N, C-alpha and C positions, 0 to 999 in steps of 0.2 A: 504493500502499499504504499504510493506515495505522495509528499506532502503536495498541498494544492494552494498556497499562499502567495499573495504576491509580493513579489522582490522586496520590496521595502520594508513589508511587516516580517516577511523570511529572516530579512538580517536582523533586524531587530528580536527574534526570538534567540537567535543564533547568537548572536552575541552577550544576550542575557542570558542565553543558557547551558554554553558549553565552556565559557570562560569564567575564571575563577574570580568571586568579584572582589574589589575593592584589597588588591592584590597586587604584587611588585610583578615584575615581568616575569621573576623566576618562578611563580606558581601557577597553577592548573585551573584556570576556570573562573568564572565571577559568579558574585555573589548579590546581581540585582535581581531580576525578578524571573530567572530561571534557571536551569540547571547549570550548574558551570563549566566552564571549562571545554567547550568545543569548538567554540569558535574564536574570530577574532576579531576586532575593525580595524587591525593595524592595515594601513595602504602604503606605508615605506616601501620600498624598491627590495627590502630584505625579505619583505614578509607575503610582497607579491608575485616575486619573480619563481618560475616555477625549471625544473628539472627532469629531461629524462635520463640523468648519466648515475648511475646507482655504485654507491661507497660501497664496497665490500667490506666484509666483519674483519679481514684477515686485516686490513690497511688502515681499520679505527685505531690502532692503539697509539698510531702515529699522528692519523689527521682529526680524530678526537682525542681532546684530553678528556682525559679521565674512564676513559670507555672501560679500561683494562682493568677496572678498579669496582667494574659491575656485574653482578650477579646474569648468568644468560641459560636460556633454557635449550638445552638439543635434542628437538624432538616436540613430541607433546606430552599433555600434562592432565587431569581430571582433578576441579576443582567444584568441591560442594558447599556452597551456601545455603544455609539453613539461617531462614525468614520465617518470624509468625510461626515456626514451627516444621514451616515446607521445607522440601531442601531446592536447589537451584543447580541443577549442573552444567558445567562450563568447559567445553573443551578448549584447550588451551594450546593456543600453538609455536612453538619454538623454531617449528623449523621455517617461517616466514617471516617471523617476527621474532628474532633470538632473545634481544636486550627487551624490550616492553613486558613480554612473557615471563623472562628472566624475574623480571622485578618484582611482575603481582606474584608467578610462585613463592620467592624466597618473601616479603611480605606478609603471605601466606601462611606459610612455614614459622616466621616470628610471631605468629598470632597478632598482627598490627591489626588485621580490620574487626578482630570481635569485639561487636559492643558496639561498633559503628555505626552510624547514620545514613538513612540516605535522604539530603538536605534538598535537593532540588527534583520535584517531579512535575514535567509537562504532558500535559495530554490535549492541552486546549492552544488555540484554534484548532489542531491536528494533533495525532497521537507525536512527540516528538522522543525524550528522553527520560530514565531515570539517574540519577547520580548520586552516590556516592562514596563514602573513601577518605576522606576528612577526618585526620588522627583530630583535631581539634574536639571533634564529636563525642568523643569516650567519655569526656570529661561530662557530666550534664547540667555543670556553675557556666559552660558558656556559650553564649547568646546565638540564638537560632541566625542571627543576623551577618552573628560573625560567620558560620558554616563555609566551608567555599573557598577561602584561605588559605587553608594549613596544608602543608605537606609531611612527610616522612622526615622524621630528624633520628640522623644515625647517632646512635648511643656510642660510638666507637670515635665518632669524628667528630659529633657534637654539631654537626651541621646537618643541613638538607641535601637528599641525595634526589637528585635530578634527573633525567635519560633526556637522550636524545631523541627525535621525531623519527620515528622509523617504520620507512613505508616501501611493500614490495610492490614492483608492477610484474606483471605479470608475461613474462619469457626472458625475465631478466635472475640472471644467479645471484645475486644478494641484493639488499634493501637499499632505498635510496636513503643519507642519513640527514640531518640538522634543516633541510630545505623543503616547503610542500612541495607535493608532488604533481602537476597535472593530469589527474587522472580521467579527466574528457579525450588528453590526447593517446592515452595507453593506460587501459583498463587495471585494477590493483587487484591483488589475489586475493587479498582479506578486505574484501566493499562492506560498507555500512547497511548488510540488509538487515532484514526485522530477527531481533534474538541477539546481532552482533553485541560484543563484548567491548570497548576500547576505553584509550585515557584522556581524560579530561588537561587545559592545559591552560597556561595564559596567552598572552599576543607571541612572546618568545618561544620557535617552535621547540626548543630544548627545554623546558619549563614542567611537559609533564614529572610526577611524583608518586603520587600515590591513589591520586582521586579518579575513577573511572566511574563507563556509564555505559546502561543498556540500551542498543535503539527499540526502540518501540512500533517504528517503520524503517521502509525501506530510507536510508538519508545518502542517498549517492550525490550529494552535493557537498558532501566532507570530507570524503575519498580523495584521498591525498594531501588532505589538513592535518588529520587525527588519525592516531596507530590503532586500528585494530587487531588485535593480539588473540583473539579468540569467539567465540557463538556459544551461542546458550543451545546444549541438547536437550533439555530436558527442564522440565519447569517456569517455563515461558508465564505459564497460568498463570505465578506466582508474581512473576514480576511485574505482571499485569494490573494485580492487585496492591501492588506496593502503595502507599502514605507517605509525605513528605513527614520523617518522623521516624519511622521505621528502622529498626535495627537487625542488624548484622549477628545475628546470635552466634554465629560459629562460623567458619572459615576453614573447611580444612582440604589437603591434597589427597586423594583416596586414589590416582593410580599415575606412573609418570616420575614420582620425586627422584628416583634415580637418572632422570635428565635436567636434573639443575646441578647446575656448574659456581661454584661460587669463588673467586679470587682466592688463590693459593691452594686451590685445588687440586 
């Protein structure tokens, strides 16, 4: 089901719904009127320039500072989120999004998502996204207005962990990193189909951290701009019932944990 919204309204929905609100360019999603971190209003050359040239994972240790310090998923894994007593099964695709998938599985393994809230739910005027994963939401004393601005803080380093935008085009052996990708010229392997799971971010392409969203409909206009890393294989009916404020009771890796490779491993 594709969104049929005017270009102006669509832009507003995207900006407020997918970007971290009230955050720096190093955060994911917006805290204004919809789910944070899946779209950006930045019109600068750096944000609008697209590329079809892929940067291979093997090159990223020198091309992308800090990428060698990030976990990666070599293959696939299954993650089960429990919300209101019901499971949501996600197939996480490290074959086509190794860094993004590795970051998510690593945070699941660390228990980061347990108890976190879904702070953005946008179903009107058309089904859009359900977004959660802000680590701040674990503290019930944090104002709802502040949610959508938080990132995962690595306790060893004492600072936030960010991951680069990672999109793999059909026909490419490796993903493209750091820059939005023109998916109208070359389709992506992991598109924003209904049930897709992707990372929220702010205007900076490399600002995703912990916040993620479920696509409630086919959202092709987000392809190449936000990193899809998996799909809901069971429990999409549970996703469709999530309300703002509902919490992830638990998040567990049920298969493929051995495919997670962490720095130094």
